[in-house]
N, C-alpha and C positions, 0 to 999 in steps of 0.2 A: 738848272730843276737846283731845289733848293734842300738847306738842310734841318731839321729841328735839329735841338740844343736845350740842354738845362743847364742856368748858369745862379751861382750863386754868388750876390754882393749884399753889402753893407744894407738895411734896409731905407734907413735915413738919406743916403747916397742916392738911391736907386726911388723913390720919391720927388725928389728933386731933383732928379735927373728928367720925368718923366714927364713931371711942370716945366720947366726950362724946355723941353723938345715937343712937348705938348702946346705950347706957345708960336712954335716955332711952324707949327704945323705938321712935326714929324712923329712916330708911333716912336715907343721905346723900341723893339722891334727894329724898326727901321735907321734910328740912333746904330746899334748895333752896327747892325750892315754899310753905315759908311764908317764906321771905327774899323770893320772888319777890312773893308776895300783900302783905307789909307794905310795899314797895316802892310798889305801887298803893294801899294803899289809902292809905300816911300823901303823897301821888306825892312819894313822893320819900325819903329816907336817915332815919331814928328820934334817929340821933343830929347 
C-alpha cells in the first residue's frame, strides 16, 4: 500500500533533482521512494 504525503523543499533543489532524476528515467516521486527505502535498509542515512 502507498501513502500520499506533502513535503516542502527548496524550489531550486527540487527543480535540479527533478531534472537529474528525469535524465535517469525516474520521476521525483520515485526518487523519494528510493531515498526512503535506503533509509530503511541502512537504518539511517548512508552518509
